[in-house]
C-alpha positions as CSV (number, residue, x, y, z in Angstrom):
1,M,-18.3,1.3,7.3
2,N,-16.4,0.1,4.2
3,F,-13.6,1.7,2.3
4,H,-12.9,2.1,-1.4
5,E,-9.8,0.5,-2.8
6,Y,-8.1,3.9,-3.3
7,Q,-8.9,4.8,0.3
8,A,-7.6,1.5,1.7
9,K,-4.4,1.9,-0.4
10,Q,-3.8,5.3,1.2
11,L,-4.2,3.8,4.6
12,F,-1.7,1.0,3.6
13,A,0.8,3.6,2.5
14,D,0.4,5.5,5.7
15,Y,1.5,2.3,7.6
16,G,4.5,1.6,5.4
17,I,2.8,-1.1,3.3
18,P,3.9,-1.0,-0.4
19,V,1.1,-0.1,-2.9
20,P,1.4,0.6,-6.7
21,P,1.1,4.3,-7.7
22,G,-2.4,5.4,-8.6
23,K,-4.7,8.4,-9.1
24,I,-8.4,8.7,-8.9
25,A,-10.7,10.3,-11.5
26,R,-14.3,11.4,-11.6
27,T,-14.4,12.1,-15.3
28,A,-13.0,10.4,-18.4
29,E,-10.8,13.4,-19.0
30,E,-9.4,13.3,-15.5
31,A,-8.6,9.6,-16.0
32,V,-6.5,10.5,-19.1
33,E,-4.7,13.2,-17.1
34,A,-4.1,10.7,-14.3
35,A,-2.6,8.2,-16.7
36,K,-0.3,10.8,-18.2
37,A,0.8,11.9,-14.7
38,L,1.6,8.3,-13.8
39,G,3.6,7.6,-16.9
40,G,4.3,4.2,-18.4
41,D,2.6,2.6,-21.4
42,E,0.0,0.4,-19.7
43,W,-2.6,1.2,-17.0
44,V,-5.5,-0.5,-15.2
45,V,-8.8,1.3,-14.9
46,K,-10.7,0.1,-11.8
47,A,-14.3,1.0,-10.9
48,Q,-14.5,2.1,-7.2
49,I,-17.4,0.4,-5.5
50,H,-17.8,-1.3,-2.1
51,A,-17.8,-4.8,-3.4
52,G,-15.4,-7.4,-4.7
53,G,-15.7,-9.3,-8.0
54,R,-15.4,-6.1,-10.1
55,G,-13.3,-7.8,-12.7
56,K,-16.0,-10.3,-13.6
57,A,-18.5,-7.5,-13.8
58,G,-16.4,-5.4,-16.2
59,G,-15.0,-3.1,-13.6
60,V,-11.3,-3.7,-14.1
61,K,-9.8,-3.1,-17.5
62,L,-6.2,-3.2,-18.7
63,V,-5.5,-0.5,-21.3
64,K,-2.6,0.5,-23.4
65,T,-3.4,3.9,-24.9
66,F,-4.9,7.2,-23.6
67,D,-7.9,6.7,-25.9
68,E,-8.5,3.3,-24.2
69,V,-8.1,4.9,-20.8
70,K,-10.8,7.5,-21.7
71,A,-13.1,4.9,-23.3
72,A,-12.9,2.4,-20.3
73,S,-13.4,5.2,-17.8
74,A,-16.4,6.7,-19.7
75,K,-18.0,3.2,-19.8
76,M,-17.7,2.8,-16.0
77,L,-18.4,6.3,-14.6
78,G,-22.0,7.2,-14.0
79,T,-23.2,3.6,-14.3
80,N,-24.4,1.1,-11.6
81,M,-22.4,-2.1,-11.1
82,E,-23.6,-5.3,-9.6
83,T,-21.2,-8.1,-8.6
84,Y,-21.6,-11.5,-6.9
85,Q,-20.4,-9.7,-3.7
86,S,-22.7,-6.6,-3.9
87,G,-25.6,-8.3,-2.1
88,G,-28.0,-8.0,-5.0
89,R,-27.6,-4.2,-5.3
90,A,-26.2,-2.3,-8.3
91,L,-23.8,0.2,-6.8
92,P,-23.0,3.6,-8.4
93,V,-19.6,4.1,-9.9
94,N,-18.7,7.7,-9.1
95,V,-14.9,7.3,-9.1
96,V,-12.3,5.2,-11.0
97,L,-8.8,4.4,-9.9
98,I,-6.0,4.6,-12.5
99,T,-2.9,2.6,-11.6
100,E,0.3,1.5,-13.3
101,A,0.0,-2.0,-14.8
102,S,2.2,-4.4,-12.8
103,D,4.2,-7.3,-14.2
104,I,2.9,-9.9,-11.7
105,A,4.9,-13.1,-11.1
106,K,2.5,-14.7,-8.6
107,E,-0.7,-13.7,-6.8
108,L,-1.3,-14.5,-3.1
109,Y,-4.2,-14.0,-0.7
110,L,-3.9,-12.3,2.6
111,S,-6.5,-11.1,5.1
112,V,-6.8,-10.0,8.7
113,L,-9.9,-10.4,10.7
114,V,-11.4,-10.9,14.2
115,D,-11.8,-14.6,14.8
116,R,-14.7,-14.8,17.2
117,A,-14.2,-18.5,17.8
118,T,-10.7,-18.0,19.3
119,K,-11.3,-14.4,20.4
120,S,-8.1,-13.3,18.6
121,V,-7.0,-11.4,15.6
122,A,-6.2,-13.9,12.8
123,F,-4.4,-13.8,9.5
124,I,-5.7,-16.0,6.7
125,A,-3.3,-16.6,3.8
126,S,-3.0,-18.7,0.7
127,A,-0.6,-19.1,-2.2
128,R,-3.7,-19.2,-4.5
129,G,-4.6,-15.6,-4.7
130,G,-6.5,-13.8,-7.4
131,V,-9.4,-16.2,-7.3
132,D,-12.4,-16.5,-5.0
133,I,-11.0,-17.5,-1.6
134,E,-14.3,-19.2,-0.8
135,Q,-13.8,-21.5,-3.7
136,V,-10.2,-22.4,-2.6
137,A,-11.5,-23.1,0.9
138,R,-14.1,-25.5,-0.5
139,E,-12.0,-27.3,-3.1
140,N,-8.5,-27.1,-1.6
141,P,-8.7,-26.4,2.2
142,E,-5.1,-27.5,2.6
143,D,-4.1,-24.4,0.7
144,I,-5.5,-22.1,3.4
145,H,-3.2,-21.1,6.2
146,T,-4.3,-19.5,9.5
147,L,-2.2,-17.6,12.0
148,E,-3.9,-16.7,15.2
149,V,-2.2,-13.8,17.0
150,N,-1.7,-14.2,20.8
151,F,-3.0,-11.0,22.3
152,V,-0.2,-11.0,24.9
153,E,2.7,-11.7,22.6
154,G,1.4,-9.7,19.7
155,L,2.4,-10.6,16.1
156,Q,5.9,-12.2,16.1
157,P,8.0,-11.8,13.0
158,Y,9.2,-15.4,13.0
159,K,5.6,-16.5,12.7
160,C,5.1,-14.3,9.7
161,R,8.1,-15.8,8.1
162,Q,6.7,-19.3,8.8
163,L,3.5,-18.3,7.1
164,G,5.4,-17.1,4.1
165,F,7.4,-20.4,3.9
166,A,4.2,-22.4,4.1
167,M,3.1,-20.6,1.0
168,G,6.3,-21.5,-0.8
169,L,8.0,-18.1,-0.6
170,N,11.8,-17.8,-0.5
171,A,13.6,-16.1,2.4
172,K,13.6,-12.6,0.8
173,Q,9.9,-12.8,0.0
174,A,9.0,-14.1,3.4
175,G,10.9,-11.1,4.9
176,Q,8.9,-8.7,2.7
177,L,5.7,-10.5,3.7
178,T,6.7,-10.0,7.4
179,K,6.9,-6.2,6.9
180,I,3.5,-6.1,5.3
181,M,1.9,-8.2,8.0
182,L,3.4,-6.2,10.8
183,G,2.1,-3.0,9.1
184,L,-1.3,-4.5,8.6
185,Y,-1.5,-5.7,12.2
186,K,-0.7,-2.2,13.4
187,L,-3.2,-0.6,11.1
188,F,-5.9,-3.2,12.1
189,N,-5.5,-2.4,15.8
190,E,-4.9,1.3,15.7
191,K,-7.9,1.9,13.4
192,D,-10.2,-0.7,15.1
193,L,-10.9,-2.5,11.9
194,A,-12.9,-5.6,11.5
195,L,-11.6,-7.0,8.1
196,V,-8.7,-6.2,5.8
197,E,-8.5,-8.3,2.6
198,L,-5.8,-8.3,0.0
199,N,-6.7,-10.4,-3.1
200,P,-4.3,-10.4,-4.8
201,L,-1.3,-9.6,-2.8
202,A,1.1,-9.6,-5.7
203,I,4.7,-10.7,-6.1
204,N,6.1,-8.6,-9.0
205,K,8.6,-10.0,-11.4
206,A,10.8,-7.2,-10.4
207,G,9.9,-8.0,-6.8
208,D,13.2,-7.8,-4.9
209,D,13.6,-5.2,-2.2
210,N,16.3,-3.1,-3.9
211,A,15.8,-0.4,-6.4
212,E,17.2,-2.1,-9.5
213,F,13.8,-2.5,-11.1
214,R,13.4,1.3,-11.2
215,H,16.6,1.8,-13.2
216,A,16.6,-0.4,-16.3
217,D,19.4,1.7,-17.7
218,L,21.7,0.9,-14.8
219,A,20.6,-2.8,-14.7
220,A,21.7,-3.1,-18.4
221,M,25.2,-2.2,-17.3
222,R,25.5,-5.4,-15.3
223,D,28.5,-7.5,-16.4
224,E,27.9,-11.0,-15.2
225,S,31.4,-12.1,-16.5
226,Q,32.8,-10.2,-13.5
227,E,30.7,-12.1,-11.0
228,D,31.1,-15.5,-9.4
229,P,29.2,-17.7,-11.9
230,A,27.6,-19.8,-9.2
231,E,26.4,-16.7,-7.3
232,A,25.0,-15.3,-10.5
233,V,23.0,-18.5,-11.1
234,A,21.8,-18.5,-7.5
235,V,20.2,-15.1,-8.0
236,K,18.1,-16.4,-10.8
237,H,16.8,-19.2,-8.6
238,N,16.1,-17.0,-5.6
239,L,18.9,-18.8,-3.6
240,N,21.2,-17.0,-1.2
241,Y,24.7,-18.3,-2.1
242,V,28.3,-17.3,-1.5
243,T,31.3,-19.3,-2.7
244,M,33.9,-20.1,-0.1
245,D,37.2,-22.0,-0.1
246,G,36.5,-25.2,1.8
247,N,35.5,-28.7,0.7
248,I,32.2,-29.3,2.6
249,G,29.2,-28.0,0.7
250,C,26.4,-26.6,2.9
251,M,22.7,-26.5,2.2
252,V,20.7,-24.9,5.0
253,N,17.3,-23.2,5.4
254,G,17.7,-19.9,7.2
255,A,20.6,-17.5,7.2
256,G,21.3,-17.8,10.9
257,L,21.3,-21.5,10.8
258,A,23.6,-21.4,7.8
259,M,26.1,-19.3,9.7
260,A,25.9,-21.7,12.7
261,T,26.5,-24.7,10.4
262,M,29.6,-23.1,8.9
263,D,30.9,-22.4,12.4
264,V,30.4,-25.9,13.6
265,I,32.2,-27.3,10.5
266,K,35.2,-25.1,11.4
267,L,35.1,-26.2,15.0
268,N,35.4,-29.8,13.8
269,G,38.5,-29.0,11.9
270,A,37.2,-28.5,8.3
271,E,36.2,-25.6,6.1
272,P,32.8,-24.9,4.4
273,A,32.7,-24.6,0.6
274,N,29.9,-22.2,0.6
275,F,27.1,-20.3,2.3
276,L,23.7,-21.5,0.9
277,D,20.3,-20.6,2.3
278,V,17.5,-22.2,0.4
279,G,14.8,-20.4,2.5
280,G,11.7,-22.0,4.0
281,G,10.5,-23.9,0.9
282,A,12.9,-26.8,0.8
283,T,11.1,-28.4,-2.2
284,K,12.6,-31.0,-4.5
285,E,13.1,-28.3,-7.2
286,R,14.8,-25.9,-4.9
287,V,17.0,-28.6,-3.3
288,T,17.9,-29.8,-6.8
289,E,19.1,-26.3,-7.9
290,A,21.0,-26.0,-4.6
291,F,22.8,-29.3,-5.2
292,K,23.7,-28.2,-8.7
293,L,25.2,-24.9,-7.3
294,I,27.2,-26.7,-4.7
295,L,28.6,-29.2,-7.3
296,S,29.7,-26.4,-9.6
297,S,32.8,-26.4,-7.4
298,D,35.1,-29.3,-7.9
299,K,36.5,-28.7,-4.4
300,V,33.4,-30.2,-2.7
301,K,34.0,-33.7,-1.3
302,C,30.8,-34.0,0.8
303,I,27.5,-32.1,1.2
304,L,26.1,-31.3,4.6
305,V,22.3,-30.7,4.6
306,N,20.9,-29.0,7.7
307,I,17.2,-28.4,7.5
308,F,14.8,-27.4,10.2
309,G,11.3,-28.6,9.3
310,G,8.7,-26.2,10.8
311,I,5.6,-25.9,8.7
312,V,7.2,-28.0,6.0
313,R,7.3,-31.6,7.5
314,C,10.6,-33.4,7.7
315,D,9.3,-36.4,5.8
316,L,8.4,-34.2,2.8
317,I,11.8,-32.5,3.0
318,A,13.5,-36.0,3.0
319,E,11.5,-37.0,-0.1
320,G,12.7,-33.7,-1.7
321,I,16.4,-34.5,-0.8
322,I,16.1,-38.1,-2.1
323,G,14.5,-37.0,-5.4
324,A,17.1,-34.3,-5.9
325,V,20.0,-36.6,-5.2
326,K,18.6,-39.1,-7.8
327,E,18.0,-36.3,-10.4
328,V,21.5,-34.8,-10.0
329,G,23.2,-38.1,-9.9
330,L,25.3,-37.4,-6.9
331,T,28.4,-39.5,-6.3
332,I,29.8,-37.8,-3.3
333,P,28.5,-38.5,0.2
334,V,25.6,-36.5,1.7
335,V,25.1,-36.0,5.5
336,A,21.6,-34.8,6.3
337,R,20.5,-33.5,9.7
338,L,16.7,-32.9,9.9
339,E,14.9,-31.5,12.9
340,G,11.2,-30.6,13.5
341,T,7.8,-32.0,12.5
342,N,7.8,-35.7,11.6
343,V,11.6,-35.9,12.0
344,E,11.7,-39.7,12.7
345,A,9.8,-40.4,9.5
346,G,12.2,-38.2,7.6
347,R,15.3,-39.8,9.0
348,E,13.9,-43.3,8.2
349,L,13.2,-42.3,4.6
350,L,16.8,-41.1,4.3
351,A,18.3,-44.2,5.9
352,N,16.3,-46.6,3.7
353,S,16.8,-44.6,0.5
354,G,19.6,-46.9,-0.7
355,L,21.6,-43.7,-1.6
356,K,24.8,-42.3,-0.1
357,I,22.8,-40.2,2.4
358,T,23.9,-40.5,6.1
359,P,21.3,-39.2,8.6
360,A,22.7,-37.2,11.6
361,L,21.1,-36.7,15.0
362,D,22.2,-33.1,15.6
363,L,24.3,-30.4,14.0
364,N,27.5,-31.4,15.8
365,D,27.0,-35.1,14.8
366,A,26.4,-33.9,11.2
367,A,29.6,-31.9,11.1
368,Q,31.6,-34.8,12.5
369,K,30.2,-37.2,10.0
370,A,30.8,-34.8,7.1
371,V,34.4,-34.2,8.2
372,A,35.0,-38.0,8.5
373,A,33.5,-38.5,5.0
374,V,35.9,-35.9,3.5
375,K,38.9,-37.6,5.2
376,A,37.9,-41.0,3.9
377,A,37.4,-39.7,0.4
């Protein structure tokens, strides 16, 4: 059997998966009352049928007044709707779902299904949500990511985070995705489901995991003049940054790895200038912003880059580091330790870049070279 969107969202909520508030209506008048109960000044009216592609068929409407809610609902209710996914049938619209309009920053795709080829439960994900996933698979298959769940181990959180990083999410967003995937996996197994599809899985512009977005009046009281300037800038770029007192700047992907990096610097007789976790997406843009943050302190005499390349290959990370160093115009030495996929190619790129980037074999080697560079400065 299939489920309507509003029924699926109730199941999601039961398993701790965040869903936007919504109410169903069977008449245009009920739709208006639902919008009033939800509050806000924009809503989405969505026809409830067992098929995707409703937007293209006129079954999803953004409305801004109660009159528009009533008109859109009246136009859908009592009609039959055919979409490219309805199998040639025009399905009756007996219910509409009224939801708050969300301010979406990015749309992802996520589904869970039984993969008969591997005899496992598999997650299919893509950073290109909100469009036909079949089209993405045909035209840009590299944008489709698959995670097959080992039936003995179950779904491991670190693999969820890796999937998030592969889609370009930052550390906080990858953590939120992990919670969603764990909830979906539990729902999928406990209810004996065959397919769950979220398209789109939305990242809201107010999409952090605290409650600030609910309290605009309190957020307006924020006084950035009282905050560390670098840390305030880091928040805007989704970087986790804390200013410290040392002279070796640190750029690392992963909070645990960042803590270990700072510890090894101290063990080698120096002090870290900062904590900086760039998350899993060590792209040129993110690395560039990270370097700018580190260089905002005139205490920094050397930068230690410690990146583990899992899904993102080390050669691509190296290209990002080289491009960022050139763009920022770094004059202080950089020591880079890369580990993971294509690590030799990444190290070779750094060594042959012609820039003041010194490759390191491991974390201890990197710390020793960074400390030596500071003493020689």
